[in-house]
N, C-alpha and C positions, 0 to 999 in steps of 0.2 A: 446404247447401253451406258448407264451412269457409271461414274468412277467407283461408287460404293458396290454396285453389282459386279463390276469387273474385278475388284479386289476380293469380293466374297467368293466368286467362282474360282479364282486362282488359289485361294485358301482351301476350298473344297478339293481342288485337284491335288494339292500338296497332301492333304489329309488322306485322300484315297490311295495315293502311292504309299504314304506312310503306314496305313494300316495293313496294306499288303506286305510291306517290308517286315512289320511286326509278326505277321503270320509266318513268314518265311524264317524268322529267327527262332521260332519254337522248335523244340526237339522233334515234335511231330506236328506238322502243319494242320492236320485234322483236329488235333487237340486244341490248337489255337483257334481254329474255326468254330469248334463246339463252344468254347468259352466266349468267343465273340458273339455267337448266337444267343447265349444265355444273357449276356450283357445287353444285347439288343432288346430282348424280351423284357428285361427289368426296367430299362429306360422307357420302353413303350408303355408298360403298365402304369408307370408314374404319370405319363402324359394322358393316357386314355381316361384316367379317373376324372379329368376335367372336360372331357368331350362326350357328346351324346353318341349312342351306338350308330354305326353306319346303317343306312337304310337301303333296302331293295337291291338295285343293280350293283351298288358299290361292292357288296359281298362277292359277287361273281368275279370282279376284277381282283379283289383282295385274295381270294382263294387261288385263283389262277397264278397270280404273282407269287404267292407264298410257295407254291409248288415249284415254280420256275426258279426262284431264288434258292430253294433247297438244292436243285440240280446244279445251279451255278456254283454254289459253295462246295459241293462235293467235287465237281470237276476241277475247280481252282485249287482245292486242297491237294488232290492227287497230282495235279500238274506241278505244284511247288515241291512235292516229294521227289519229282523226277528231274526238275530243271532249275536254272538260275532265275532270279527275279528279273534281271535285265533281258532275259530271253522270253520267258513266259508272259510277262506283263504286256509288252508291246504287241505280241501276237494276239493275245486275248482281247485287248482293248481295240486294236486296229482291225481285227476281224469282224467285230460287231457291226460297224457302219456299212461295210460292203455287203454283209448278209441282209441288212435291212433294205438297202437300195435294190438289190437283186430281187428279193422277195416282192417288194413293192411293184417292180416292173412286171414280174411274172403274173401277179394277181391283178394287174391293171389299176393299182391304187395311184401310182404316179407315173409320169413320163420323165425320162432322163434328158437333161440338157447337156451342152458341151462341157461345162465345168464338172458335172457329176460323172460323166464318162471319163474325163481326165483323172478325176479323183479316184474312181474305181481302179483304173489302170495303175495308178501310183500305189494304191493300197495293195493291189495284187502283187506288184513287183516287190514292194517292201516285205510282205509276208513270205514270198518265195525266197527272198534273200535270207530271211531269218531261218526258214526251213532248210535251205542249203547249208547254212552255218551249222545247224544241228547234225546234218548228215555227214559233213566234212570234218567236224571237230571231235567226233567220238562221243557226243552227248547221248543220253538215253532217248531213243526214238519213241519210246512208249509215251512220252509226254505229249506227242502231237495230237492223238485223239482227245486227250483231256483238255488241251488248249482249244481245240475246235469246239468241243462241247461247251466250254466256258464262253467262247465267243457267241455261239448260237443262243445260249441262255441269256447273255447280256443283251443281245439284239431283241430277244423276246420280251424280257422284262422292261426294257426301255419303252417299247410300244405300249405294253399293258399298263405300266405305271403312269405313263403320260396320260392315257385315257382315263384310268381309274382316279387319279388325283383331280382331274377336271370334273369328273362326275361327282365326286365327293365335295369338291370345292374348298378343301383345306389340306394343305401339304403336310403339316405336322401330324394331324390326326390320321391321315392316310398312311404315312410312313410308320407311325407307331403301331397301328393295327397290322400292317404288313410284316413288320419284324417280329411281332408276337406270333403270327401264324407261321412265318418261316421257321422260327425256333421250334414250334410245335411239330412241324413236319420233319425238320432236319434231325432233331435229337434222337428219336427212336431209330431212324434209319442208320445213323452213324454208329450208334451203340450196337445195333444188330450186325453191322459189318465188322466192327473192331472189338466189340465186347468191352471188358473193363480196362483193356490196355489203352483205350482212348482217353481215359480219365487222367487229369493232371496229377503229378506225383510230387510237386513242390510248389511253393508260393510264387516262385519266379514265373512259372508257366501261367499261373492264375493272373498275375499282374499284366503279363504280355497280352493274354487273351482279352482281358477286360479293357486294356488300353486300346487294343485294336477295335473292339466292339464300340467303344465310345467314339473313336475317330470315324469309324464307318457310319454310325448313326448321324453324327453331326454333318459329315460330308454330304450324305445323300439328302438330308433335310435342307441344307443350303442350296443344293442344285435344284431341287423341286421348287423352293422359294424363288430362286433366281428366274426360273422359267415362268413365273407369274409376273415378273417385273421387266423382262426383256425377251426378245424373240428366242424361241426354243433352239433354232438353228445356231444362233450366235453362242448361246450358253453351252450347247453340246460341243461345239468346235473348241471353245476355250477350255472346256473341261479336259479335253484330250491332251492338254499340256502335261497332264499327269504322267504320260509316257516318258517324257524327258526327266521329270522328277524321279521316276522309278529307275531309269537308267543310271542317274547319278548316285542314287541310294545303293543300287546293286554294286556299283564300282567302289564306293566309299565304305559301305558297311560289310559287304560279303566278299569283297575282292574279286567280283565277277570279272572274267576276262573281257576286256573292252578292245577288241580288235577293230580294224577299220571297217570291214564288212558289216559288223553288228551296228556300229555307229551310223553308217550310211543307211542301213535298213530301217533303223528307228526314225531317222530324220525323214526318210521317204514316207513312212507310215504316217507320221504327224502331218506332213505336208498334204498327203492324200486325204486325210480326214478333214483338214481345214478347207481344202478346195471343194470337197463335196458339200460343205455347209455354206459356201459363198452364196 
């Protein structure tokens, strides 16, 4: 991995944690997610004007990913309504790799080596420690199914987008169409669930939502570009440094409680992710 790609992926990791922090700052995280989606679509439209329409099989991957991203955003928004950034983010990000590995083994796609087994064990321990923290600290336990849903959706779109971007052969064009479709699916669903109460009521919310959307778009575009320049496993592992960025942001921005078990759990999750990508 070149120094340029290394720095780009670290920047993407920081942006990913940052846009999640911005969503958390919104009075209603779902409002922030809606605005981020609209921003995604706006940026995507600007780019697709300069690209030809996707052909054939690409649309299958795009439609599937758009629906999965809709579910991911819904789950993530609900999770942030219930829990801290420094609690939700590590569980959602750390849960995805373990799901991908387990499903791969069950379906016979891959076989696990020693490092993967150790990584899965560490991921499981880290997530169990995070869950134990929720149960013992009096936090809202309702966030658990939403975090699990977010992790499952992250695992699903990681596989689908990796395949879809390769089929299309252009990361920026793929991401642009993906985010347009995601906004098309997400917007009517969130309006149906929340009605007019989901709409922003001040310019501050709009600024937060659009800043989150811009950061999200740029971060994901960088990651897909990096995967065309370096091994996917290395890029994916380095990207998970966003967990540590999110922990620091939660502590500094939201005064999240940073007890020893939470810190240990986050470090174990990051180490587990890194080991599974060795």
